BAMI-684340 format. One record per atom (N, C-alpha, C): residue in one letter; x, y, z. Coordinates in steps of 0.2 Angstrom, whole numbers, plus 5000, padded with zeros to 4 digits. Layout:
% residues N
AXYZ
...
% end
This chain:
% residues 597
M449454974703
M449155014708
M448455024707
Q448154974705
Q447554964704
Q447154984710
Q447154954715
Q446854954721
Q446855034724
V447355054724
V447555134728
V447155164724
R447155164717
R446755214712
R445955214714
R445755134714
R445155114715
R444855154723
I445355134728
I445055154734
I445255254735
L445655274732
L445655344732
L445055374728
A444855344722
A444355374719
A443655364723
S443655314727
S443055314731
S443155344738
G443455384738
G443655424744
G443155484744
L443455544745
L442855604746
L442355604742
L441655594745
L440955604741
L440955554737
A441155504735
A441055454730
A440355414733
V440355414740
V439855384744
V439155414743
V439155474740
V438455514739
V438055474734
T438355454728
T437855404725
T437555344727
V438055314731
V437855244734
V437155264739
C437355314743
C436855324748
C436255354745
V436155384739
V435555404736
V435255344733
V435555294731
V435355224729
V434955184735
V435355194740
V435055164746
V434555194750
S434455264749
S433855294750
S433255284747
Q433455294740
Q432855274737
Q432555204738
A432955154738
A432755074740
A432455074746
N432655104751
N432455084758
N431955144762
A431955194758
A431555264763
A430855244762
E430555254767
E429855264769
E429555324770
P428955344768
P428655414770
P428655414776
A428755504778
A428655514785
A428055494788
G427555514784
G426855514786
G426755554792
E426355514797
E426155554804
E426655554809
N427355524808
N427655514813
N428155574813
V428355614808
V428855664807
V428555724804
V428855784807
V428555854803
V429255874800
V429255894794
V429855914791
V429755984789
D430256044791
D430256114790
D430756124784
L430556144779
L431056154773
L431256234773
H432056244771
H432256304769
H432156354776
H432256324782
H432256384787
H432956414787
M432956484787
M433556514785
M433956544792
V434456514793
V434756534799
V435356584799
P435356634803
P435856694801
P436456674804
M436956704801
M437556684803
M437956754805
R438456764806
R438756824812
R438856874806
D438956864800
D439156904794
D438456924792
G437956914793
G437356924790
G437056864784
V437656824782
V437356774778
V436856734781
K436456704777
K435856644780
K435956574777
L435956534780
L435956464779
L435356424778
A435256384773
A434656344773
A434656274778
A434256264782
A434156224786
A433456174786
T433556104785
T432956074783
T432956034791
I432356034794
I432256014801
I431755964801
W431955904804
W431455844804
W431355844811
R430655844814
R430455844821
R430055784822
P429955754827
P429455704829
P428655734830
A428355714824
A427555744825
A427255754833
D427455704837
D427055704842
D427555734848
Q428055774846
Q428555814852
Q428155844856
K428255834862
K428055864868
K428455904873
K429055894873
K429655934876
K430255934872
P430655984873
P431255994870
P431755934869
L431955924863
L432455864863
L433155884861
P433755834862
P434255854858
P434255854851
V434755894847
V434655894840
V435255864837
V435255834831
V435855804827
V435855854821
L436555874821
L436655924815
L437055894810
V436955904804
V437455884798
V437455954795
L438155964793
L438256024789
L438555984781
T438156004777
T438255974771
T438356014764
P438755994759
P438756024753
P438455994749
Y437955934751
Y437655884746
Y436855894745
I436755954748
I435955974747
I435555924752
S435255954756
S434955924763
S434455874761
D434355864756
D433755814753
D434055754753
E434655734752
E435155684752
E434955634760
T434655664765
T434755634771
T433955604773
Q433455614769
Q432755604770
Q432655544776
D432855484772
D432555424776
D433155414783
R433855434783
R434155444789
R433755494794
A433655544792
A433355604797
A432655574800
V432255544796
V431655514797
V431755454804
K432255414803
K432555364808
K432755404813
F433055454815
F433255484820
F432655524823
A432255564820
A431655584823
A431355534826
E431155464824
E430755434826
E431055394832
N431655404833
N432155384839
N432155434845
G431855494844
G431855544850
G432355594848
Y432455614842
Y432855674841
Y432655724835
V432755774836
V432755824832
V433355824826
Y433255824819
Y433755804815
Y433755864810
V434455904810
V434455964806
V434955954801
S434955964795
S435255964789
S435456034787
V436156064787
V436056134785
V436556134778
D436356154773
D436756164766
D437256224768
V437956204766
V438456244768
V438356304763
R438756364765
R438856424760
R438756414753
G438356444750
G438356434742
G438156374739
R437856334744
R437556264741
R436856264743
G436456234739
G435656214740
G435356304739
T434956304745
T434756364745
T434956424750
S435656394753
S436056444758
S436256494754
E436356554757
E436556614754
E437356614754
G437756644751
G438456664751
G438856634746
K439456614747
K439956584742
K440256524744
F440156474740
F440456414741
F441256414741
T441556394746
T442256384747
T442356304748
P442656274743
P442656194745
P443156194749
L442956144755
L443356114759
L443556174765
Y443356234764
Y443656274769
Y443156314773
G443256324779
G442956384782
G442256374786
N442156304787
N441556274789
N441256284797
G441956294801
G441856304807
G441556364811
P441656414809
P441256474812
P440556464811
D440356444804
D439656434802
D439256384806
G439756334808
G439456274812
G439156294820
A439656334821
A439656354828
A439056404829
D438956444823
D438356484823
D437856454823
V437656394819
V437056354818
V436956324826
I437456294829
I437456264835
I437156314841
A437356374840
A437056424844
A436356444843
W436056454838
W435556464835
W435056404837
L435356344835
L434856284838
L434756274845
A435256294849
A435156284856
A434556334860
K434456384855
K433956434858
K433256414855
Q433156374851
Q432456354849
Q432056314853
T431556334854
T431156294858
T430956214859
W431156184853
W431156124852
W431856084853
C432256124856
C432956104857
C433056104865
D433356054868
D433456054875
D434156084877
G434456124872
G435156154873
G435656114872
R435556044869
R436156004868
R436155984861
V436655994857
V436855984850
V437255934849
V437255884845
V437655824843
V437855834836
T438455814833
T438455814826
T438655744823
R438555734817
R438755674813
R438755684806
G439055634803
G439055644796
G439755614793
G439855594788
G440355564785
G440755604779
S441355584778
S441655624772
S441855694773
Y441655734768
Y441555794770
Y441255834776
R440655794777
R440255804782
R440655794788
G441155734788
G441555714795
G442055774795
M442355804789
M442855854791
M442555924794
D441855934792
D441555994795
D441555994802
Q441555924804
Q441455924812
Q442155934816
W442655924812
W443255934815
W443356024816
Q443156034810
Q443356124809
Q442656154814
I442156124815
I441756154821
I441956144828
L442356084829
L442556074834
L443156124838
A443556144832
A444056194833
A443756254837
E443156274835
E442756324838
E442556324844
H442456264847
H442256254855
H441556274856
P441056254852
P440356274853
P440156264860
A439956304864
A439656294870
A439056244870
H438656234867
H438156174867
H438256124863
L438956104860
L439156044857
L439256004862
A438855934863
A438855894868
A439155824865
A439255814858
A439655754856
A439655754849
A440155714846
A440355724838
A440355654836
V440155634829
V440255574827
V440655584820
P441255604819
P441455614812
P441755554809
T441455544803
T441555474800
T441955484793
A442555444792
A442855454786
A443055514784
A443355554789
A443355624788
A443955644784
V443755684780
V444355714774
V444855754778
Y445455754777
Y445955794779
Y446255844774
P445955904772
P446155934767
P446955954767
G447155924760
G447855944759
G448355884761
W447955834764
W448255764767
W448155714762
D447455694764
D447155644759
D446755664753
Y446855724753
Y446355744746
Y446455824748
P446555854741
P446555814733
P447055794730
Q447655794736
Q448255774732
Q448555724737
P448555664738
P448855624742
P449555604740
R449955604745
R450655594745
R450855654740
G450555704739
G450855754735
G450555754725
I450255704726
I450055674718
I449255684718
F449155734714
F448455754713
F448055704709
L447255704712
L446855654709
L446555684702
S446455654698
S446055684691
S445355684695
Y445155644700
Y444455644703
Y444355704706
A444755744707
A444555824711
A444255854706
A444255854699
A443955884694
A443255874693
Q443155804695
Q442455774695
Q442055794701
W442355794706
W442055824713
W441955894713
L442355924711
L442256004710
L441656024704
A441555984699
A440955984696
A440355964699
F440355914703
F439755894707
F439555934711
T440055984715
T439756034719
T439856104716
S439856114709
S439856174706
S439156214706
G439056264707
G438456294708
G438056284714
Q437456304714
Q437056294720
Q436556224720
T436556204714
T436056134714
T436556074713
G436156014715
G436555954714
G436755944706
Q437355904706
Q437455874700
Q437655794700
D436955774703
D437155704704
D437155664697
N436855654693
N436855614687
N437555634684
L437755694683
L438455714680
L438955674683
F438955684691
F439455654694
F439555584694
G438955554694
G438955484693
G439055444686
D439155494681
D439155454674
D439955444675
R440055374676
R440655344676
R441055344670
K440755334664
K440955334659
K441055394655
Y440755444656
Y440855514655
Y441555534657
W441655534664
W442255544668
W442855514666
Q442855434666
Q443255404663
Q443555424656
S443255434651
S443355454644
S443655524644
R443555574649
R443855634649
R444455624651
F444555584658
F445255574660
F445755534656
V445555484652
V445955454646
V446155494641
D445655524639
D445755574633
D446455624636
A446355654640
A446855694644
A447455654644
Y447555594647
Y448055564647
Y448455544640
E448055524636
E448355494629
E448555554626
H448255614626
H448455674622
H449155714626
N449255694632
N449755724636
N449555794638
Q448955804639
Q448655874641
Q448755894648
P449155954648
P449255974654
P448755964660
F448855944665
F448355924672
F448055974673
H448256044673
H447956094675
H447256114670
Q447256084665
Q446656094659
Q446156054662
L446156014666
L445655984669
L445156034673
A445456084675
A444956134679
A444356154674
D444456144668
D443856174664
D443356114665
L443456064667
L442856024669
L442556034675
A442856074680
A442556094687
A442056144687
G441756174682
G441156214682
G441456284686
T440856304690
T441056364694
T441556364700
N441956294701
N442456274704
N443056284701
R443156304696
R443656304692
R444356334695
G444156394698
G444656434702
G444956394707
A444456344712
A444656314717
A445256254714
F445056224708
F445656164706
F446256204706
L446256254702
L446956294700
L447356324706
E446856344712
E447156364717
E447556304721
W447156254721
W447356184725
W448056174722
L448056164714
L448656144711
L449256184712
D449156234715
D449856284717
D450156264724
H449756214727
H449956194734
H450056114733
P450456084730
P450456004730
P450655974737
G451056014741
G451255994747
G450856004752
Y450955994759
Y450656014764
Y450956074766
D450656134766
D451056194767
D450556244772
D450756304773
D450256344778
D449556354774
Y449556344767
Y448956354764
Y448556294767
W448656234766
W448156184769
W448056184776
A448656204779
A448556214787
A448056244790
R447856304786
R447256344788
R446656314788
Y446556254785
Y445956224783
Y445856164790
N446256164793
N446256114798
N446356144806
P446256094810
P446356114817
P447056114818
K447156174822
K447856184825
K447856144831
P448556124833
P448756084839
P448356114845
D448356174847
D448056194852
D447156194852
D446956184845
D446256174845
D445956124849
Y446456064850
Y446255994852
Y446156004861
K446556064863
K446756054870
K446156074873
S445656104871
S444956124875
S444456094873
V444556034869
V443956004867
V443855944872
N443155944875
N443155894880
N442455874880
I442255844875
I441555804874
I441755744870
P441255694872
P441355634869
P441355624861
I441855594857
I441855584852
I441955524849
L441655494843
L441655414840
L441855444833
T442555414832
T442755424824
T442755354821
I442555354815
I442455284811
I442755284805
T443255234804
T443455224798
T443555154795
G443755144789
G443855084786
G444555054784
Y444755004783
Y445354984781
Y445455004774
F444955004770
F444955014763
F444655084762
D444555134766
D444155204766
D444655244763
G444555274758
G445055324755
G445255374758
D444855404764
D444955454769
D445155414775
Q445355354776
Q445755324782
Q446355374785
P446755404779
P447355434781
P447055504785
G446555534782
G446355584785
G445955574793
A445555524792
A445155504799
A445655484806
L446355454803
L446755434808
L447355494809
R447455544805
R447855594807
R447355644812
Y446755654811
Y446355684816
Y446455654824
Y446355584823
Y446455534828
Y447055554832
R447755544828
R448255554831
R448455614834
E448255664831
E448355754832
E448055754840
F447155734839
F447055734846
F447355704852
M447655634851
M447855604857
M448455644858
A448855684854
A449455714855
A449455774859
N448755804857
N448555874861
N448055884865
A447555834867
A446955834870
A447255824878
S446855844882
S446855814890
S446855764890
A447055734897
A446955664899
A446255644899
N445855674902
N445155664902
N444755674895
A444955704890
A444655704884
A444855644881
K445455624882
K445655554879
K445155504880
Q444955494886
Q444655454889
Q443955444886
H443755484883
H443055484879
H443055504872
F443555474869
F443755464863
F443855404860
Y443355374855
Y443355314853
Y443355304845
L443755254844
L443955244837
L443655174835
L443255164829
L443055104827
L443255104819
M443555044818
M443855024812
M443554954809
G443254944804
G443054894800
G443354884793
P443154824790
P443354804783
P442854834778
W442954904779
W442354944775
W443054984769
D442554994764
D442855054760
D442455134762
H442655174757
H442255234760
H441455244761
P441255214756
P440355204756
P440355164762
G440655104763
G440555054768
G440555074775
T440855134777
T440855174783
T440255184786
R439855194782
R439055214782
R438455164781
H438755124776
H438355064774
H438855004772
P438954964779
P439454904777
P439154854773
Q439654824769
Q439454784764
Q439854714766
E439354654763
E439654594764
E440254564760
K440254604754
K440654584748
K441054644747
L441654644744
L441954714743
L442654674739
G442654714733
G443354704729
G443554614728
G443154574728
G443154504728
G443254464735
L443154504741
L443254474747
L442654474750
T442454424754
T441754414758
T441954414765
F441554454768
F441654464775
F441054434779
D441154414786
D440754384790
D440154434792
K439654414792
K439054454793
K439054504801
K439454474804
K439554524811
K439954574809
S440254584803
S440654654802
S440154694799
M439554684797
M438954724794
M438554764800
L438854814803
L438454844808
L437854894805
D437454904809
D436854944808
D437355014809
I437655064805
I437955104808
I437455174811
D436955184807
D436455224810
D436255224817
Q436155164818
Q435855134825
Q436355144829
L437055134827
L437655144832
L437655204835
H437555264830
H437555324831
H436955344836
I436455314836
I435855324840
I435955304846
D436255244846
D436455214853
D436955244857
F437455284852
F438055314856
F437655384859
F437355414855
F437055474857
F436555454863
N436155414863
N435755384869
N436055374876
W436755344874
W437155324880
W437455394883
I437655454879
I437955504880
I437255554882
L436855554880
L436155604881
L435755584885
K435555514886
K434855504888
K435055434893
D435655434896
D435755374901
D435555294898
G435755304891
G435655224889
G436255194890
K436255124887
K436755094889
K437355104884
R437955084885
R438655094882
R438455054876
P438555064870
P438555014864
P439154954865
T438854904864
T439254834866
T440054844860
I439854864855
I440454874850
I441054914853
L440854964858
L441255014859
L441554994867
S441654924868
S441954904875
S442554944877
H442954974872
H443554994873
H443555054869
R444155104870
R444255154867
R444455144859
V444755084858
V444955074851
V444655014849
N444155004844
N443754934843
N443854924835
Y444154854834
Y444354854827
Y444154774825
Y444054774818
Y443954704815
Y444554664813
V444554594815
V445154574812
V444954524806
M445054544801
M445154504795
M445454434794
G445154394792
G445454324792
G445154284797
A445254314803
A444854284810
A444154294810
D444054354807
D443154364807
D443054384813
E443354424817
E443054454824
E443254504826
W442754544830
W442954604834
W443454594838
Q443854644840
Q444354654846
Q444454714848
H444654734854
H444554794858
H445354804860
A445554874860
A446054884865
A445954964868
D446454984872
D446355044875
D446755104870
S447255084867
S447555124863
S447755074856
L447655134850
L447955104844
L448755074844
D449055094849
D449855064848
D449755004852
D449254984856
D449254924859
D449154864853
L449054884847
L448854824843
L449454794839
S449954824842
S450554794838
S451154814844
D451554754845
D452154754850
D452854734846
H452854714839
H453554694836
H453254694829
A453854694824
A453754704818
A454254644814
L454054634808
L454354574805
L454654624799
R455354614799
R455754664793
R456054604788
L455854614783
L456054574777
L456554614772
Y457154604770
Y457554644766
Y457454614759
L457454674754
L457454664747
L458154634745
S458054584740
S458854554739
S458654524731
S459154534727
S459154484721
S459854484718
P460254434723
P460954424720
P461054374713
D460454334712
D460554294706
D459954314702
S459654374702
S459054394697
S459054464696
D458654474690
D458554544690
D457954574693
A457554534696
A456854544699
A456354584696
H456354564688
H455954604684
H455254574683
D455154524685
D454454494685
D454254444690
V453654424690
V453554364694
V453954294694
F454154284687
F454554234685
F455354234686
H455554294687
H456154294689
H456254354696
A455854344701
A455754384706
A456354384710
G456554434714
G456954444718
G456654404725
F457054414731
F456854384737
F456754434742
L456254414747
L456154444754
L456454394760
T456954424763
T457254374767
T457454414774
A457454374779
A457554404785
A458254414787
K458654394783
K459454404783
K459654464780
R460054504783
R460254564779
R460654534773
P460554574767
P460854544762
P461654564761
G461954534757
G462654554755
G462754594750
E463454604747
E463454644742
E463154614735
Q462754674732
Q462354664726
Q462354724722
P462254714715
P462054784712
P461254804713
A461254854712
A460554884711
A460054854707
D459554844708
D459054834703
D458754894700
T458554904693
T458154964690
T457654944686
F457155004687
F456654994681
F456655074678
T456355074674
T456355134670
T455455174670
D455455234669
D454755274668
D454855314661
D454555294657
D454455344652
D453755374652
P453655444653
P452955474653
P452555474647
L452955474642
L452655464635
L452355394633
K452655344636
K452355264636
K451655264638
L451255264634
L450455254636
L450155184636
V449655174640
V449255114639
V448755134633
P448555094629
P448055104624
P447355134627
A447055174623
A446555204626
A445855144628
E445955104622
E445355054622
E445355004629
D446054994631
D446154954638
D445954994644
L446055064643
L445955094648
L445155104650
L444755104644
L444055124644
L443655064646
K443955004646
K443554934649
K443454944657
D442754914657
D442554904665
D443054894669
E443054914675
E443654884680
E443254824683
P443854774684
P443654714688
P443454724695
D442954684697
D442754694704
D443154654710
D443654624707
D444054584712
D444754614714
Y444754684714
Y445454724714
Y445754704721
L445354684727
L445654664732
L446054594733
V445854554728
V446154484727
V446554474720
H446554524717
H446954504710
H447354574709
S447954554707
S448454614704
S448854604698
A448654624693
A449054614687
A449754644687
G449954704693
G450454724692
G451154694691
P451254634696
P451754594696
P451954564689
F451554564684
F451554524678
F451654574672
K451754634674
K451854684668
K452754704669
A452854734662
A453554754662
A453754814666
D454354834667
D454454894670
D454454894677
R454554854681
R454454844688
R454754804692
L454954804698
L455354764702
L454954714707
V454954644707
V454654604711
V455154564715
Y454754564722
Y455254524727
Y454654484731
V454854414732
V454454364735
V454754334741
S454554324746
S454754284752
S454554214752
D454954174756
D454754104758
D454154104761
R453954054762
R453254034765
R453254044772
L452854084776
L452854094783
L452854034788
P453454034792
P453353964796
P452753944801
G452354014802
G451854004807
G451354054804
S450854074807
S450254114806
S450554184810
I450354234807
I450454304809
I449754344809
T449754394812
T449254444811
T449554514811
L449454544805
L449754604802
L449254654807
A449554714810
A449054744815
A449354814815
G449254854809
G449554924808
G449554934802
A449954994800
A450255014794
A450954984791
M450854954786
M451754934785
M452054984782
Q452654984783
Q453155034779
Q453654994775
L453955034769
L454455004765
L454955064765
L455555044767
L456055084766
L456555064760
A456455114755
A456955084749
A457355134749
N458055114747
N458655174745
N458555184737
I458455234735
I458355244728
I458755284726
S458955294720
S459355354716
S458855344709
L458855404706
L458655424700
L459055464696
D458955474689
D459355504685
D458955584683
T458355584685
T458055644684
T457855684690
P457755754690
P457555784696
P456855764699
D456455734697
D455855704699
D455555644697
G455155604699
G454855544696
G454455514701
D453955484699
D453555444704
D453555364704
V453555334710
V453555264711
V452955244715
G452755194713
G452155154717
G452355084720
A452155074726
A452355024729
A451754974731
E451854904731
E451254874732
E451454804736
V451054774741
V451154734746
V450654674745
D450854614743
D450254574742
D450454504747
A449854474749
A450154394751
A449854354747
I450254294746
I449954234741
I449954194747
L449154164747
L448954124752
L449254044750
P449153994755
P449453934753
P449153904748
D448553924747
D448053894741
D448253934735
G448553974734
G448754024729
G448354094727
R447954094731
R447454164731
R447954214733
T447754274729
T448154344732
T447754384735
L448054414741
L447654484743
L448154534742
V447954584741
V448254654740
V448254674748
L448854664751
L448754704758
L448854774759
G449254814753
G449154874753
G449654904748
Q449454974746
Q449855004742
Q450055074744
D450555104741
D450755174742
D451155204736
M451155264736
M451455304730
M451955354734
M452555384730
M452955424732
M453155474726
R453255534726
R453455574721
R454155604724
A454655604720
A455255614723
A455355674727
R455155734724
R455255784727
R454855794735
F454555734736
F454055734743
F454455674747
R455155654745
R455355594749
R455555624754
H455655684757
H455855704764
H455155734768
G454455724765
G453955744768
G453555784764
M452955784766
M452355834762
M452655904762
D452755914769
D452955984771
D453656004769
N454055964766
N454755984764
N454955954758
P454655994752
P454855974745
P455556004743
R455955934740
R456455964737
R456655904730
L456955944725
L457055904719
L457555854721
A457655804717
A458055744719
A458855774715
T459255754718
T460055754715
T460155694712
P460055694705
P460155644700
P460755594702
N460655544703
N461055484705
N461255484712
A460955514717
A461055514723
A460655464727
I460955424730
I460555374735
I460355394741
E459555394742
E459355414747
E458755374749
P458555364755
P458155324758
P457455354757
W456955314754
W456355344752
W455855304757
R455555324762
R455155294767
R454255294765
F454055234762
F453455224760
F453055214766
D452855274770
D452355264775
D451655284775
G451455274769
G450755294767
G450255224766
F450455174767
F450055114768
F449555124772
Y448955094772
Y448355114775
Y448455064782
F448155084787
F448155034794
F447554994792
T447854914793
T447554864792
T447654804798
V447154774799
V447254704803
V447054654800
R447454604798
R447254544795
R447654494798
E447354444799
E447754364800
E447854334794
L448654314793
L448854284788
L449154194789
P448854154787
P448954094789
P449654064787
K449954014791
K450453974789
K450553964783
G451253964779
G451353954772
G451154004768
T450854064770
T450854124765
T451554154764
R451554174757
R452154214755
R452054274754
L452454334756
L452254394755
L452754414748
R452354474745
R452654494738
R452754584739
V453254604737
V453354674736
V453454684729
V453054744726
V453054774720
V453254834720
L453654854715
L453954934714
L453854954706
E453554994705
E453355024699
E453355084697
P453255114691
P453155174689
P452455194689
L452255254690
L451555274690
L451455324683
N451055294679
N450755334673
N450055324671
V449555344674
V449055324674
V448555374674
P447855374670
P447455434669
P447155464676
D447155414681
D446855434688
D447355494691
L447855484690
L448355524694
L448555584689
Q448955634692
Q449255694689
Q449955664687
K450055664679
K450655634677
K451255674679
N451855644680
N452455674682
N452855664675
Y453055724673
Y453555714667
Y454255714668
N454355704674
N455055694677
N455455744678
S455355804674
S455755864673
S455955904679
G455555894685
G455555934690
G455256004690
G454856014685
G454556084684
G454056094688
R453456144686
R452956154689
R452456104690
I452156084696
I451656024695
I451056054691
G450856004688
G450156014684
G450356054678
Y450856074676
Y450956124670
Y451456094665
E451756044667
E452256004662
E451855994657
T452155964651
T451955954645
T452355894642
A452155864637
A452555824633
A453255844631
R453255904630
R453855934628
R454455934634
D454155924640
D454655924647
D454755854648
A454455804645
A454555734646
A455355704647
R455455674653
R456155644653
R456055564655
T456355534652
T456355454655
T456855444661
T456455414665
T456855414671
T457055334673
T457755324674
T457955264677
T457955264686
F457655224688
F457655224695
F458055154697
S458555164702
S458955114705
S458755104711
V458555034714
V458355024720
V458954984724
H459255004729
H459854974730
H459754934737
L460154884736
L460054824739
L460754804745
D461254844744
D461954814747
D461854834754
P462354814759
P462254824766
P462354894769
R462654934764
R462655014767
R461955044764
H461655024760
H461055044757
H460454994757
P460154964763
P459754924763
P459054954761
S458654904757
S457954914757
S457554854760
Y457054864764
Y456754814768
Y455954844768
L455554794770
L454854804771
L454754774778
E454454824782
E454254804789
E453454804789
L453254744793
L452554734794
L452554734802
P452054784805
P451854784812
P451454714814
L451654684819
L451154624820
L450954624826
A450454594827
A449954594834
A450354554839
P450454564845
P450654524852
P450654444850
R451154424852
R451154354850
R450854324856
K450354274855
K449854234858
K450154194864
Q449954204869
Q450354174875
Q450054104875
V450454054876
V450253974877
V450253964883
T449553934885
T449353914892
T449553844892
K449953824898
K450153744898
K449653714904
% end
């Protein structure tokens, strides 16, 4: 599960360190072109004042539209970007959220930015340098802010560009109901009012803390001690491992989307740790907004990780992408706002409402709906009539033919069986998208297909339905799907994970009945579009989860985050493959190309 850990760890906020580096490398002094107004205090409805930094063109002679960002990361982070927007005819305003920077009030991580954002917009619209129109932009936490603001329906909000937006309780801090150790690191970063950039960016410090906790079977809740003034938030989150009413109050309600009627551009990447959040907002909007509002909602997806949604990269995880994938995202935002607010031209990349990059073919394609990307699926059944499927050298099969009678395949998870610390503290390889060591390890199941008879284009989110039984009340399973190319190279197509108690959904936790066979639907694979050539083989790997990056499950069915080594139970997972309990992989495929004679 190396890739999924790497992607999730690069999710909420890790982009901050990257953006700081980019800013320092590329920034130019504002000089005579921009005027900067620091620490302008903006009153909220309850009397609290938030600190705004305002960048305006030095030669501004008339009111201009305002670009607003609401951030927990201290407004100085955006100096070079703000200058670029100001030089392009906008007033750029960055506001520190409550309790951060020089803003008053108490910081509540992830929560309650909507009313404050609406109050800021109302204040901005009254300023002499604003023409009454405000737009929002920003990524990750700053993308989430925008959805919370949209739920307030501010009168002067003219457009929004939420990028890689976090969906609290869904993709962070506990994707699939499994808490990330990274949550402690992020909460430390946002502890107190000042920035903790150097602490947050000290990878070896955090890696050593998480590995130490893992090696000593430290109860997960004790990581709260690393979170500084946000210790209480860590413990509060830990009491809500599923998606319940607690998390629902962080996010827009279905009715909140109905009255939204402004242009929206949302951006995510195939390797973006917050893609699940960005696409959940998209799908909820499409399910609840008016027909007219849907016509003004644009989605852009590229071959990017979380930082890459702001600064696309040519190389990622051992892959190299064509330069046409490396968009100037800031310029795209400016062009989008110019189109909406200044009678500018529609950005070419947004020719349709859904705009996406096809990996392998290295080209941009466009559609009217996300559902248009796929019209059929390839189903491959897991089977191992003559093998125990325990490694790549004795692998089972992925076959289009429904399997006959055969015994279940099994693997075990011992929570107390640990990887040596010296191995865990080694630097991670940079080729995590083209290399997977998982299939070569013990205690896992491996299934491989025959070579594809022709090329296919994977277009959507894969699903793996596995009929599983286990002999304990709880346990965690990881799933990986790889493509083995004709030349022998490996591509990691996607990964997912599931905790037994959430096998019926994040909103319906139920401990497992030992030895009862039930379908586990792994439907958390990321949305991806990739062309696979003729001769490619597909591989499925099922494995236990027991790594420092994730909250350990001791398999006892006890209170999440408070179990200890004393509670540990070794679990045997059985994956059933018989006709009554088939297990299969489904890959959504792009429409078949029409052959012109």
